[in-house]
NULOSE-24010 format. One record per residue: residue in three letters; x, y, z of N, C-alpha, C, CB in turn. Coordinates in nm, 4 decimals. Glycine has a CB too. Layout:
<koltors>
{"ALA",{X,Y,Z},{X,Y,Z},{X,Y,Z},{X,Y,Z}} ...
</koltors>
This chain:
<koltors>
{"MET",{-9.2747,1.8122,-1.3210},{-9.3451,1.7736,-1.4413},{-9.4779,1.8495,-1.4526},{-9.3691,1.6222,-1.4426}} {"TYR",{-9.5517,1.8594,-1.3413},{-9.6805,1.9285,-1.3460},{-9.6643,2.0734,-1.3911},{-9.7484,1.9238,-1.2090}} {"ASP",{-9.5624,2.1408,-1.3384},{-9.5422,2.2812,-1.3745},{-9.5239,2.2981,-1.5241},{-9.4219,2.3381,-1.3011}} {"ASP",{-9.4481,2.2099,-1.5858},{-9.4249,2.2183,-1.7301},{-9.5546,2.1993,-1.8080},{-9.3217,2.1136,-1.7738}} {"VAL",{-9.6342,2.1035,-1.7664},{-9.7585,2.0736,-1.8370},{-9.8622,2.1832,-1.8132},{-9.8139,1.9375,-1.7925}} {"LEU",{-9.8682,2.2323,-1.6904},{-9.9716,2.3278,-1.6543},{-9.9385,2.4726,-1.6898},{-9.9980,2.3183,-1.5090}} {"ALA",{-9.8131,2.5005,-1.7221},{-9.7707,2.6387,-1.7447},{-9.8552,2.7108,-1.8488},{-9.6267,2.6415,-1.7872}} {"ASP",{-9.8891,2.6457,-1.9560},{-9.9638,2.7096,-2.0632},{-10.1090,2.6621,-2.0725},{-9.8946,2.6848,-2.1938}} {"LEU",{-10.1537,2.5927,-1.9722},{-10.2900,2.5407,-1.9745},{-10.3883,2.6523,-1.9396},{-10.3052,2.4217,-1.8763}} {"PRO",{-10.4794,2.6834,-2.0311},{-10.5780,2.7868,-1.9991},{-10.6814,2.7295,-1.9016},{-10.6476,2.8397,-2.1288}} {"ILE",{-10.6948,2.7946,-1.7873},{-10.7902,2.7448,-1.6885},{-10.8783,2.8588,-1.6391},{-10.7167,2.6783,-1.5701}} {"ASP",{-10.9927,2.8215,-1.5886},{-11.0823,2.9149,-1.5222},{-11.0514,2.9042,-1.3729},{-11.2352,2.8839,-1.5541}} {"PRO",{-10.9764,2.9997,-1.3177},{-10.9356,2.9877,-1.1774},{-11.0519,2.9664,-1.0813},{-10.8602,3.1105,-1.1365}} {"ASP",{-11.1607,3.0378,-1.0982},{-11.2737,3.0225,-1.0067},{-11.3343,2.8828,-1.0151},{-11.3804,3.1271,-1.0368}} {"GLY",{-11.3468,2.8333,-1.1373},{-11.4016,2.6990,-1.1551},{-11.3127,2.5924,-1.0940},{-11.4220,2.6700,-1.3020}} {"ILE",{-11.1841,2.6041,-1.1133},{-11.0896,2.5076,-1.0562},{-11.0942,2.5121,-0.9038},{-10.9462,2.5358,-1.1060}} {"LEU",{-11.0955,2.6322,-0.8479},{-11.0968,2.6442,-0.7025},{-11.2261,2.5923,-0.6403},{-11.0761,2.7883,-0.6630}} {"ARG",{-11.3357,2.5958,-0.7132},{-11.4637,2.5430,-0.6631},{-11.4752,2.3914,-0.6770},{-11.5788,2.6088,-0.7367}} {"PHE",{-11.3922,2.3326,-0.7621},{-11.4051,2.1900,-0.7915},{-11.3902,2.1045,-0.6661},{-11.3017,2.1483,-0.8948}} {"ARG",{-11.4804,2.0115,-0.6490},{-11.4751,1.9105,-0.5440},{-11.5101,1.7770,-0.6066},{-11.5716,1.9449,-0.4260}} {"LEU",{-11.4463,1.6742,-0.5586},{-11.4780,1.5394,-0.6040},{-11.6223,1.5087,-0.5656},{-11.3797,1.4343,-0.5427}} {"PRO",{-11.6996,1.4516,-0.6563},{-11.8375,1.4153,-0.6209},{-11.8405,1.3275,-0.4959},{-11.9060,1.3423,-0.7385}} {"ARG",{-11.9440,1.3446,-0.4157},{-11.9526,1.2761,-0.2863},{-11.9371,1.1252,-0.2987},{-12.0845,1.3077,-0.2197}} {"GLN",{-11.9981,1.0662,-0.4001},{-11.9887,0.9207,-0.4182},{-11.8433,0.8777,-0.4386},{-12.0747,0.8756,-0.5384}} {"LEU",{-11.7690,0.9524,-0.5181},{-11.6283,0.9180,-0.5399},{-11.5450,0.9434,-0.4146},{-11.5716,0.9981,-0.6575}} {"GLN",{-11.5750,1.0509,-0.3416},{-11.5031,1.0775,-0.2172},{-11.5258,0.9649,-0.1175},{-11.5469,1.2117,-0.1567}} {"GLN",{-11.6480,0.9150,-0.1108},{-11.6774,0.8031,-0.0213},{-11.6000,0.6785,-0.0636},{-11.8283,0.7737,-0.0195}} {"ARG",{-11.5882,0.6578,-0.1940},{-11.5122,0.5431,-0.2437},{-11.3648,0.5548,-0.2047},{-11.5261,0.5315,-0.3966}} {"VAL",{-11.3083,0.6736,-0.2191},{-11.1682,0.6952,-0.1814},{-11.1501,0.6698,-0.0318},{-11.1227,0.8393,-0.2178}} {"THR",{-11.2442,0.7164,0.0473},{-11.2360,0.6957,0.1924},{-11.2388,0.5472,0.2264},{-11.3512,0.7683,0.2640}} {"ARG",{-11.3279,0.4733,0.1594},{-11.3332,0.3277,0.1832},{-11.2032,0.2601,0.1415},{-11.4513,0.2648,0.1068}} {"LEU",{-11.1505,0.2988,0.0257},{-11.0248,0.2390,-0.0200},{-10.9105,0.2712,0.0749},{-10.9907,0.2876,-0.1608}} {"ALA",{-10.9052,0.3947,0.1223},{-10.7989,0.4335,0.2154},{-10.8099,0.3545,0.3453},{-10.8048,0.5847,0.2445}} {"SER",{-10.9313,0.3350,0.3931},{-10.9529,0.2576,0.5154},{-10.9086,0.1130,0.4972},{-11.1005,0.2626,0.5565}} {"ARG",{-10.9479,0.0548,0.3849},{-10.9073,-0.0840,0.3562},{-10.7560,-0.0937,0.3396},{-10.9780,-0.1360,0.2288}} {"ASN",{-10.6964,0.0096,0.2809},{-10.5515,0.0118,0.2641},{-10.4821,0.0153,0.4001},{-10.5087,0.1328,0.1791}} {"ASN",{-10.5324,0.1009,0.4901},{-10.4737,0.1109,0.6240},{-10.4860,-0.0197,0.7011},{-10.5401,0.2231,0.7023}} {"ALA",{-10.5896,-0.0954,0.6709},{-10.6098,-0.2244,0.7366},{-10.5359,-0.3380,0.6651},{-10.7586,-0.2562,0.7437}} {"GLY",{-10.4685,-0.3044,0.5540},{-10.3960,-0.4064,0.4787},{-10.4861,-0.5029,0.4050},{-10.3074,-0.4828,0.5702}} {"LYS",{-10.6053,-0.4565,0.3644},{-10.7033,-0.5462,0.3037},{-10.7373,-0.5135,0.1586},{-10.8280,-0.5442,0.3841}} {"LEU",{-10.6562,-0.4330,0.0925},{-10.6852,-0.3997,-0.0478},{-10.6538,-0.5160,-0.1401},{-10.6058,-0.2767,-0.0912}} {"THR",{-10.7407,-0.5367,-0.2372},{-10.7095,-0.6312,-0.3437},{-10.6153,-0.5598,-0.4410},{-10.8405,-0.6826,-0.4166}} {"PRO",{-10.5490,-0.6321,-0.5299},{-10.4640,-0.5656,-0.6288},{-10.5407,-0.4635,-0.7137},{-10.4003,-0.6694,-0.7195}} {"ASP",{-10.6632,-0.4958,-0.7518},{-10.7430,-0.4016,-0.8301},{-10.7765,-0.2763,-0.7494},{-10.8716,-0.4686,-0.8784}} {"GLU",{-10.8091,-0.2937,-0.6216},{-10.8384,-0.1787,-0.5363},{-10.7142,-0.0928,-0.5154},{-10.8935,-0.2251,-0.4011}} {"HIS",{-10.6004,-0.1577,-0.5021},{-10.4749,-0.0836,-0.4874},{-10.4509,0.0044,-0.6105},{-10.3559,-0.1811,-0.4666}} {"LEU",{-10.4704,-0.0516,-0.7264},{-10.4548,0.0250,-0.8499},{-10.5540,0.1403,-0.8553},{-10.4729,-0.0657,-0.9718}} {"GLU",{-10.6780,0.1146,-0.8166},{-10.7800,0.2192,-0.8147},{-10.7404,0.3316,-0.7190},{-10.9166,0.1604,-0.7744}} {"LEU",{-10.6907,0.2968,-0.6005},{-10.6473,0.3977,-0.5045},{-10.5306,0.4787,-0.5604},{-10.6075,0.3320,-0.3717}} {"GLN",{-10.4376,0.4134,-0.6267},{-10.3244,0.4845,-0.6868},{-10.3710,0.5838,-0.7921},{-10.2261,0.3853,-0.7490}} {"LYS",{-10.4713,0.5461,-0.8683},{-10.5262,0.6376,-0.9694},{-10.5911,0.7593,-0.9032},{-10.6294,0.5642,-1.0583}} {"PHE",{-10.6644,0.7368,-0.7942},{-10.7234,0.8482,-0.7215},{-10.6149,0.9408,-0.6667},{-10.8120,0.7965,-0.6076}} {"LEU",{-10.5070,0.8833,-0.6152},{-10.3980,0.9643,-0.5609},{-10.3304,1.0461,-0.6706},{-10.2950,0.8750,-0.4909}} {"ALA",{-10.3154,0.9886,-0.7883},{-10.2586,1.0630,-0.9015},{-10.3521,1.1761,-0.9426},{-10.2324,0.9689,-1.0217}} {"LEU",{-10.4814,1.1491,-0.9435},{-10.5793,1.2527,-0.9753},{-10.5735,1.3644,-0.8718},{-10.7212,1.1932,-0.9821}} {"GLU",{-10.5617,1.3279,-0.7456},{-10.5538,1.4278,-0.6392},{-10.4318,1.5186,-0.6582},{-10.5479,1.3589,-0.5016}} {"ALA",{-10.3192,1.4602,-0.6943},{-10.1989,1.5403,-0.7186},{-10.2205,1.6374,-0.8335},{-10.0789,1.4497,-0.7483}} {"THR",{-10.2872,1.5934,-0.9373},{-10.3154,1.6797,-1.0520},{-10.4091,1.7936,-1.0125},{-10.3767,1.5980,-1.1669}} {"VAL",{-10.5135,1.7618,-0.9390},{-10.6092,1.8644,-0.8965},{-10.5407,1.9652,-0.8044},{-10.7307,1.7999,-0.8250}} {"ARG",{-10.4563,1.9184,-0.7152},{-10.3829,2.0106,-0.6270},{-10.2953,2.1055,-0.7079},{-10.2962,1.9321,-0.5266}} {"ALA",{-10.2279,2.0524,-0.8085},{-10.1432,2.1368,-0.8930},{-10.2271,2.2392,-0.9688},{-10.0630,2.0507,-0.9919}} {"LEU",{-10.3413,2.1978,-1.0190},{-10.4306,2.2902,-1.0884},{-10.4820,2.3980,-0.9936},{-10.5481,2.2144,-1.1506}} {"LYS",{-10.5169,2.3586,-0.8722},{-10.5664,2.4559,-0.7753},{-10.4573,2.5546,-0.7359},{-10.6201,2.3848,-0.6512}} {"ALA",{-10.3354,2.5082,-0.7238},{-10.2247,2.5990,-0.6926},{-10.2055,2.6993,-0.8057},{-10.0942,2.5200,-0.6682}} {"LYS",{-10.2136,2.6518,-0.9297},{-10.2015,2.7409,-1.0450},{-10.3167,2.8402,-1.0482},{-10.1973,2.6602,-1.1756}} {"ALA",{-10.4369,2.7938,-1.0184},{-10.5538,2.8811,-1.0173},{-10.5423,2.9866,-0.9084},{-10.6812,2.7993,-0.9978}} {"LEU",{-10.4957,2.9477,-0.7919},{-10.4794,3.0422,-0.6823},{-10.3750,3.1474,-0.7168},{-10.4404,2.9689,-0.5538}} {"SER",{-10.2682,3.1041,-0.7796},{-10.1658,3.1987,-0.8242},{-10.2225,3.2975,-0.9257},{-10.0466,3.1237,-0.8849}} {"ALA",{-10.3025,3.2482,-1.0184},{-10.3646,3.3347,-1.1187},{-10.4598,3.4344,-1.0524},{-10.4400,3.2504,-1.2234}} {"LYS",{-10.5347,3.3900,-0.9509},{-10.6265,3.4786,-0.8810},{-10.5497,3.5886,-0.8081},{-10.7131,3.3992,-0.7823}} {"ARG",{-10.4384,3.5553,-0.7476},{-10.3580,3.6541,-0.6755},{-10.3019,3.7585,-0.7708},{-10.2438,3.5855,-0.5996}} {"LYS",{-10.2674,3.7162,-0.8913},{-10.2144,3.8111,-0.9909},{-10.3220,3.9088,-1.0371},{-10.1572,3.7355,-1.1123}} {"GLU",{-10.4487,3.8644,-1.0315},{-10.5594,3.9506,-1.0724},{-10.5791,4.0657,-0.9721},{-10.6895,3.8679,-1.0854}} {"LEU",{-10.5423,4.0440,-0.8481},{-10.5677,4.1444,-0.7440},{-10.4718,4.2585,-0.7503},{-10.5611,4.0825,-0.6083}} 
</koltors>
């Protein structure tokens, strides 16, 4: 599904490859993952973690596309 959506998406490969989740959000994901591993997530936290995981999958797909575009430039 990602390939179909991303195929024609105009992106700035350098910008995508530099992208990092802001530290505050990364810390939140780490806390949620820790609570998840301990079996202590509330339903709302579980949903929040799932959203972060979906975002991570999207960012990974974008970074793969950006890396491919950079390789074609060389």
